[in-house]
C-alpha positions as CSV (number, residue, x, y, z in Angstrom):
1,M,117.6,82.3,110.1
2,I,120.9,79.9,111.0
3,I,123.9,80.2,109.8
4,V,126.2,77.2,110.2
5,L,130.0,78.1,109.5
6,K,132.2,75.4,108.0
7,P,135.2,74.2,110.4
8,N,138.5,75.9,111.0
9,I,137.6,79.2,109.0
10,T,139.9,82.1,109.6
11,S,138.6,85.0,112.2
12,R,138.2,87.1,109.0
13,Q,136.0,84.9,107.1
14,E,134.2,84.7,110.5
15,T,133.6,88.6,110.3
16,A,133.2,89.1,107.0
17,V,130.1,86.5,107.7
18,L,128.8,88.7,110.6
19,K,129.3,92.1,108.7
20,E,127.1,90.8,105.9
21,I,124.1,89.6,108.3
22,R,124.2,93.0,109.9
23,K,124.3,95.0,106.1
24,L,121.5,92.5,105.6
25,G,119.0,94.0,108.6
26,Y,119.7,91.4,111.0
27,R,120.8,90.5,114.6
28,P,123.9,88.1,114.7
29,H,124.1,86.0,117.7
30,V,127.2,84.0,117.9
31,I,127.5,80.2,119.3
32,R,130.6,78.9,119.2
33,G,130.9,75.2,119.2
34,V,133.9,72.9,119.6
35,E,134.2,72.5,115.6
36,R,131.9,75.5,113.8
37,V,130.4,78.2,114.8
38,V,126.5,78.8,114.4
39,I,125.5,82.0,113.9
40,G,121.3,83.0,114.9
41,A,120.6,85.7,112.3
42,I,117.4,87.6,113.9
43,G,115.5,89.5,111.8
44,D,112.1,89.8,110.3
45,E,112.6,88.3,106.1
46,R,109.2,90.1,105.1
47,T,111.1,93.1,105.6
48,H,114.9,92.4,105.0
49,H,116.8,90.4,102.1
50,T,116.8,86.6,102.5
51,L,120.0,85.5,104.2
52,E,119.8,82.2,101.8
53,T,122.6,83.8,99.3
54,L,125.3,83.0,102.3
55,T,125.3,79.4,101.1
56,T,127.7,80.8,97.7
57,W,130.2,81.7,100.3
58,P,132.9,80.0,100.8
59,Q,133.0,80.1,104.9
60,V,129.0,78.7,104.9
61,E,128.4,75.7,105.3
62,N,124.5,75.8,105.6
63,V,122.0,78.3,106.0
64,M,118.2,77.0,107.7
65,P,115.1,78.8,108.5
66,V,113.7,78.8,112.0
67,Q,110.3,79.6,111.2
68,K,108.2,78.1,108.7
69,R,108.4,79.9,105.4
70,Y,104.7,80.7,105.8
71,K,105.3,82.9,108.7
72,L,101.4,84.3,109.1
73,V,99.7,81.0,108.6
74,S,101.5,78.8,110.4
75,R,100.7,78.0,113.8
76,E,104.0,78.8,115.0
77,A,102.3,82.7,114.6
78,H,99.2,81.7,115.6
79,P,98.5,78.5,117.7
80,S,95.0,78.2,117.8
81,D,92.6,77.7,115.1
82,S,91.5,80.6,113.1
83,T,87.6,81.4,112.5
84,V,86.5,83.2,109.7
85,R,83.4,85.0,110.0
86,V,80.9,85.6,106.6
87,G,77.9,87.8,107.4
88,L,76.4,87.6,111.0
89,R,76.0,83.5,111.5
90,V,78.3,81.8,109.5
91,A,81.6,80.8,111.7
92,I,83.7,78.7,109.0
93,G,86.6,76.8,111.8
94,G,84.5,76.1,114.5
95,R,82.6,72.9,115.4
96,Q,80.0,73.3,112.7
97,L,80.1,71.9,109.7
98,H,79.5,74.4,106.8
99,I,78.5,73.4,103.2
100,M,78.8,75.4,100.3
101,A,76.3,74.4,97.8
102,G,75.4,75.3,94.2
103,P,75.5,74.9,90.8
104,C,79.5,75.0,88.8
105,S,78.0,78.1,86.4
106,V,75.3,80.4,86.9
107,E,73.3,80.1,84.0
108,S,69.6,81.5,84.4
109,E,67.6,83.1,87.1
110,K,65.5,80.0,87.5
111,Q,68.5,77.3,87.5
112,L,70.2,79.6,90.0
113,L,67.0,80.0,92.4
114,T,65.5,76.7,92.1
115,T,69.1,75.2,93.8
116,A,69.6,77.7,95.8
117,H,66.5,77.1,97.3
118,A,67.2,73.5,97.5
119,V,70.6,73.4,99.0
120,Q,68.9,75.9,101.8
121,R,66.3,73.4,102.8
122,A,68.6,70.1,102.7
123,G,71.1,72.6,105.0
124,A,73.5,74.4,103.0
125,T,74.7,77.5,105.1
126,L,76.6,78.9,101.8
127,L,75.9,79.4,98.1
128,R,78.4,78.7,95.5
129,G,77.5,79.3,91.6
130,G,80.6,81.3,89.0
131,A,80.0,84.0,87.3
132,F,83.1,84.1,85.5
133,K,84.3,80.6,84.6
134,P,87.9,80.0,83.5
135,R,87.9,76.9,80.7
136,T,90.4,74.9,79.1
137,S,89.1,75.4,75.3
138,P,88.2,79.4,74.7
139,Y,85.0,78.2,72.4
140,E,83.4,77.1,75.9
141,F,81.1,78.2,78.5
142,Q,82.8,81.7,80.2
143,G,80.1,82.0,82.7
144,L,77.5,85.3,82.7
145,G,79.7,88.1,84.0
146,E,78.0,90.5,86.2
147,K,74.3,89.6,85.0
148,G,75.7,86.6,87.0
149,L,76.6,88.4,90.0
150,K,73.3,90.2,89.8
151,L,71.5,86.8,90.3
152,L,73.6,85.4,93.3
153,A,73.0,88.7,94.6
154,K,69.2,87.9,94.5
155,A,69.1,84.3,95.6
156,R,71.2,85.6,98.6
157,A,68.6,87.8,99.1
158,E,65.9,85.1,99.0
159,T,67.6,82.4,101.1
160,G,69.6,84.3,103.4
161,L,72.5,82.2,102.0
162,P,75.9,84.1,101.9
163,V,77.9,83.7,98.8
164,I,80.5,82.0,97.0
165,T,82.0,82.8,93.8
166,E,85.4,83.0,91.8
167,L,87.2,86.1,90.8
168,L,89.6,85.6,87.8
169,S,90.8,89.3,86.9
170,E,92.7,92.0,89.2
171,T,90.8,94.3,87.2
172,Q,87.3,92.7,88.9
173,A,88.4,92.4,92.2
174,E,86.1,95.4,93.7
175,L,83.4,94.4,91.3
176,V,83.2,90.7,91.9
177,A,83.7,92.2,96.0
178,E,80.6,94.1,95.9
179,Y,78.5,90.8,95.1
180,A,80.1,87.8,96.7
181,D,80.8,87.2,100.7
182,I,83.7,84.7,99.5
183,L,86.0,85.6,96.8
184,Q,86.8,81.9,95.1
185,I,90.5,81.8,93.7
186,G,90.9,78.8,91.9
187,T,93.1,76.2,90.8
188,R,94.3,78.2,87.3
189,N,95.1,81.0,89.7
190,A,96.8,79.5,92.6
191,Q,100.2,81.0,92.2
192,N,98.8,84.6,90.4
193,F,100.2,86.4,93.0
194,Q,99.2,89.5,91.9
195,L,95.5,88.6,92.0
196,L,95.9,87.2,95.1
197,I,97.1,90.7,96.9
198,A,94.1,92.2,94.9
199,A,91.4,89.6,96.4
200,A,93.1,90.2,99.8
201,K,93.0,93.8,99.7
202,T,89.3,93.8,98.8
203,G,88.6,93.0,103.0
204,R,86.4,90.0,101.8
205,P,87.1,86.5,102.6
206,V,89.5,84.3,100.2
207,L,89.0,80.8,99.7
208,L,92.0,79.7,97.8
209,K,91.8,76.3,95.8
210,R,95.1,74.4,95.6
211,G,96.8,74.5,92.1
212,L,97.1,71.3,90.2
213,S,100.5,69.8,90.6
214,M,100.8,72.4,93.8
215,R,103.3,70.9,96.8
216,I,101.3,72.2,100.0
217,E,104.5,74.4,100.9
218,E,103.6,76.5,98.4
219,W,100.1,76.0,98.6
220,L,100.6,77.5,102.1
221,L,103.0,80.2,100.8
222,A,100.6,81.5,98.7
223,G,97.7,81.5,101.7
224,E,100.4,83.8,102.8
225,Y,100.2,86.6,100.4
226,I,96.6,87.1,101.8
227,L,97.4,87.1,105.6
228,A,100.6,89.6,104.3
229,N,98.4,92.1,103.0
230,E,96.5,92.5,106.3
231,N,93.3,90.0,105.5
232,P,93.2,87.4,108.0
233,N,90.4,85.7,106.2
234,L,92.0,82.6,104.5
235,L,90.5,80.2,103.6
236,F,92.4,77.0,102.1
237,C,90.5,74.8,99.7
238,E,92.3,71.0,98.5
239,R,90.4,70.3,95.2
240,G,92.5,67.6,93.5
241,I,95.5,67.2,92.1
242,R,96.9,66.1,88.9
243,T,98.3,63.1,88.9
244,F,99.1,60.3,86.3
245,E,95.5,58.5,87.3
246,T,92.8,58.6,84.6
247,Y,89.8,56.8,86.5
248,T,89.1,60.4,87.5
249,R,89.4,64.0,86.8
250,N,91.7,64.9,89.6
251,T,93.1,62.9,92.3
252,L,91.6,64.2,95.4
253,D,94.4,64.3,98.5
254,L,92.6,63.7,101.8
255,A,96.1,63.3,103.2
256,A,96.5,67.2,102.5
257,V,93.5,68.3,105.2
258,P,95.4,67.1,108.6
259,I,99.0,68.6,107.0
260,V,97.3,71.9,106.0
261,K,95.6,71.6,109.5
262,R,98.8,70.4,111.9
263,E,100.7,73.2,109.9
264,S,98.5,76.2,109.9
265,H,95.8,77.5,112.1
266,C,93.6,78.9,109.2
267,P,90.0,76.5,108.3
268,V,90.3,73.6,105.5
269,V,87.6,73.1,103.0
270,V,87.3,70.3,100.3
271,D,85.9,70.3,97.2
272,P,84.8,66.4,96.9
273,S,83.2,67.4,93.1
274,Q,86.4,68.8,91.3
275,G,88.5,66.0,92.9
276,A,86.8,63.7,91.2
277,G,85.1,64.9,88.6
278,R,82.5,62.6,89.0
279,S,79.2,62.6,90.4
280,D,78.5,58.8,92.1
281,L,81.5,59.1,94.0
282,V,81.0,62.7,96.1
283,T,79.2,61.4,98.7
284,A,82.3,59.1,99.8
285,L,84.9,61.6,99.6
286,C,82.7,64.2,101.2
287,K,83.0,61.6,103.9
288,G,86.3,60.9,103.8
289,A,86.8,64.9,103.7
290,V,84.6,65.2,107.4
291,A,86.5,62.0,109.1
292,M,90.2,64.0,108.4
293,G,89.0,66.9,109.8
294,A,87.4,69.2,107.3
295,D,85.6,72.9,108.0
296,A,83.9,72.8,104.9
297,L,82.5,70.9,101.5
298,L,81.9,72.7,98.9
299,I,79.3,70.9,96.5
300,E,78.2,71.4,93.2
301,V,74.5,71.0,92.6
302,H,72.2,71.0,90.1
303,P,68.7,71.1,89.1
304,N,69.4,68.8,86.0
305,P,73.3,68.5,85.6
306,A,72.7,65.8,82.4
307,E,71.8,69.6,81.1
308,A,74.6,71.8,82.8
309,W,76.8,74.4,80.4
310,S,79.7,73.3,82.0
311,D,80.7,69.9,84.9
312,G,77.9,68.3,84.4
313,A,79.2,64.8,85.3
314,Q,80.6,66.4,88.5
315,Q,77.5,67.9,89.7
316,V,74.3,65.8,91.9
317,T,71.2,66.3,91.4
318,L,69.0,68.4,94.2
319,A,67.7,65.1,95.4
320,G,71.3,63.7,95.4
321,F,72.4,66.3,97.2
322,A,69.3,66.3,100.2
323,R,70.4,62.4,100.4
324,L,73.8,63.5,101.0
325,M,73.2,65.7,103.5
326,E,71.0,62.8,105.6
327,E,74.2,60.4,105.2
328,L,76.8,63.2,106.8
329,R,74.6,63.9,110.2
330,P,75.6,61.3,112.1
331,L,79.6,60.9,110.9
332,A,79.6,64.7,111.4
333,A,78.5,64.0,115.0
334,A,81.3,61.5,115.4
335,V,83.6,63.8,114.8
336,G,82.7,66.3,117.1
337,K,81.3,68.3,114.1
338,E,77.4,69.3,113.9
339,L,75.7,70.4,110.6
340,P,72.8,72.5,110.7
341,G,69.5,71.2,112.3
342,S,71.6,68.8,114.0
């Protein structure tokens, strides 16, 4: 931290600030300018009290952080790109563009296995599906729970695709981690910090979706909770934010992809299905995400979207997903990425 003192203060006032800095666990380094004194406070804010309270002191003009507030997810801490390994064959963050595909909700064994085999044949590298569903209305389908987790595990056994599914509760962390290869933290829980800690402590990779109205700095700070709890396997997922626009369900912020990749070393995933809430826009948004540098896409796929138990309007058909994969291949190659089978 940098503490800038006001001009013309007394030596006694300066000494008081130095004493407080030491009291809070930092080592002060004094730089004397022509008009002002600047103090560099050296220490780790994760283990010491913040120095921002010094702004209330009459002799202090400003307190500024030297490093980003999100220390562990930032490129200051880790200049090179991180790779998140999932199982033996998937490494997200490298040259390969990974596709996480599957239904919004696990509805039945037939529905899930049909989808899983279809997306695998088309080139998906991970299977997504919701066993626990956070719904706006308490009267809407809430998911199959543990039964859905068991169906996801069966689909993984048949296809070899690692599974990503959403975690809603701290009390279910170990249960979901038993079946899932990646734990998804959804937009409603993006700042549920105790849930983030519980997810991190399972040791599973965590995909953190951006909150509905979350600023990018808040999103990065939420991700800090994962790394700060000794889990290095963090994926950020842009899934659209709430704006005044009503033509789409959400507004997919593709600018967030290069911003987060510049600020952080963690891989970035884009969810175009939630991003628009319309299946007819998914292909275009996928292409935009790839062009922006996304490391993976999270796409909702259903055998018959018209009969889906949740979010049917944004799920693409099996045939539509196969076409999408073929259209993405040349674009991925153009930006230095490759899809499986390319």
